[in-house]
C-alpha positions in Angstrom: 167.7 17.3 -67.8 170.3 17.0 -70.6 168.2 15.6 -73.5 171.1 15.8 -76.0 172.9 12.9 -74.2 170.0 10.7 -73.4 170.9 7.0 -73.2 168.9 4.1 -74.5 167.5 1.3 -72.3 166.0 -1.9 -73.7 164.1 -3.8 -71.1 165.0 -7.5 -70.6 163.5 -9.5 -67.6 165.9 -10.7 -64.9 167.6 -13.9 -66.0 166.2 -15.8 -62.9 162.6 -14.7 -63.6 160.3 -17.7 -64.5 159.3 -16.0 -67.8 162.8 -14.8 -69.0 163.3 -17.8 -71.2 159.9 -17.3 -72.9 160.7 -13.6 -73.4 164.1 -14.4 -75.0 162.5 -17.1 -77.2 159.7 -14.9 -78.4 162.0 -12.0 -79.0 164.2 -14.1 -81.3 161.5 -16.2 -83.0 161.0 -15.0 -86.6 158.0 -17.2 -87.4 154.9 -15.4 -88.6 152.8 -16.9 -85.8 154.7 -14.9 -83.2 155.4 -11.8 -85.2 153.0 -9.6 -83.2 154.5 -10.6 -79.9 158.0 -10.2 -81.3 157.2 -6.7 -82.5 155.7 -5.7 -79.2 158.8 -6.9 -77.3 161.1 -5.2 -79.8 159.2 -1.9 -80.0 157.3 -1.4 -76.8 160.0 -2.0 -74.2 162.5 0.7 -75.4 163.1 3.7 -73.2 165.2 6.8 -73.1 167.2 7.1 -70.0 168.6 10.3 -68.5 172.2 11.3 -69.5 174.9 9.9 -67.3 175.7 13.5 -66.2 172.2 13.8 -64.8 171.9 10.2 -63.5 175.2 8.4 -62.8 173.6 5.0 -62.5 173.1 2.3 -65.1 170.5 3.4 -67.8 167.9 0.9 -66.4 167.8 3.0 -63.2 167.5 6.3 -65.0 164.4 6.0 -67.0 162.2 9.1 -66.1 158.7 8.5 -64.9 156.1 11.3 -65.5 155.5 13.3 -62.4 158.4 11.9 -60.4 161.5 14.0 -59.7 164.8 13.4 -58.0 167.2 15.5 -56.0 170.7 15.1 -54.7 170.7 13.3 -51.3 173.1 15.2 -49.0 175.6 16.0 -51.9 177.0 12.5 -51.7 176.5 11.7 -55.3 173.3 9.7 -54.8 169.8 10.8 -55.7 166.6 10.5 -53.8 163.0 10.3 -54.9 161.0 13.4 -54.3 157.4 12.5 -53.8 155.0 14.7 -55.7 152.8 16.8 -53.4 149.6 14.9 -54.4 151.2 11.7 -53.1 152.0 13.2 -49.8 148.3 13.5 -48.9 147.1 10.5 -50.8 145.4 7.5 -49.3 148.2 5.3 -50.8 150.8 7.0 -48.7 148.6 6.6 -45.7 148.2 2.9 -46.4 152.0 2.5 -46.6 152.4 4.3 -43.3 149.8 2.0 -41.8 151.6 -1.1 -43.1 154.9 0.1 -41.8 153.4 0.8 -38.4 151.8 -2.7 -38.3 155.0 -4.4 -39.4 157.1 -2.5 -36.8 154.6 -3.4 -34.1 154.6 -7.1 -35.2 158.4 -7.2 -35.1 158.5 -5.5 -31.7 155.9 -7.9 -30.4 157.9 -10.9 -31.7 161.1 -9.6 -30.2 159.3 -9.1 -26.9 157.9 -12.6 -27.0 161.4 -14.0 -27.7 163.0 -12.0 -24.9 160.3 -12.9 -22.5 160.6 -16.7 -23.0 
């Protein structure tokens, strides 16, 4: 990780989110009544993103998360998420596998019903 060339990312909600207007208004509102919210928005949603040489995507996609690492995916210029070892055996991963299995079975059943009718 090249810390000398870290980029800055300031979170802003997607424009089409139902709360984006409130976020923008509170961020810009200078009245004392909303000063605590304004300070929270201005101070708590600022992140360091990896250098472009380490993560060639927009800064919003390059904010490191503790315990998560990435590696090159087949040398094609894209990175892939490397799951930490503790996740590989976790019940969370097992739950995702079960959901995927059930979703696949449901889609297969629906296609079978469609083809059979």
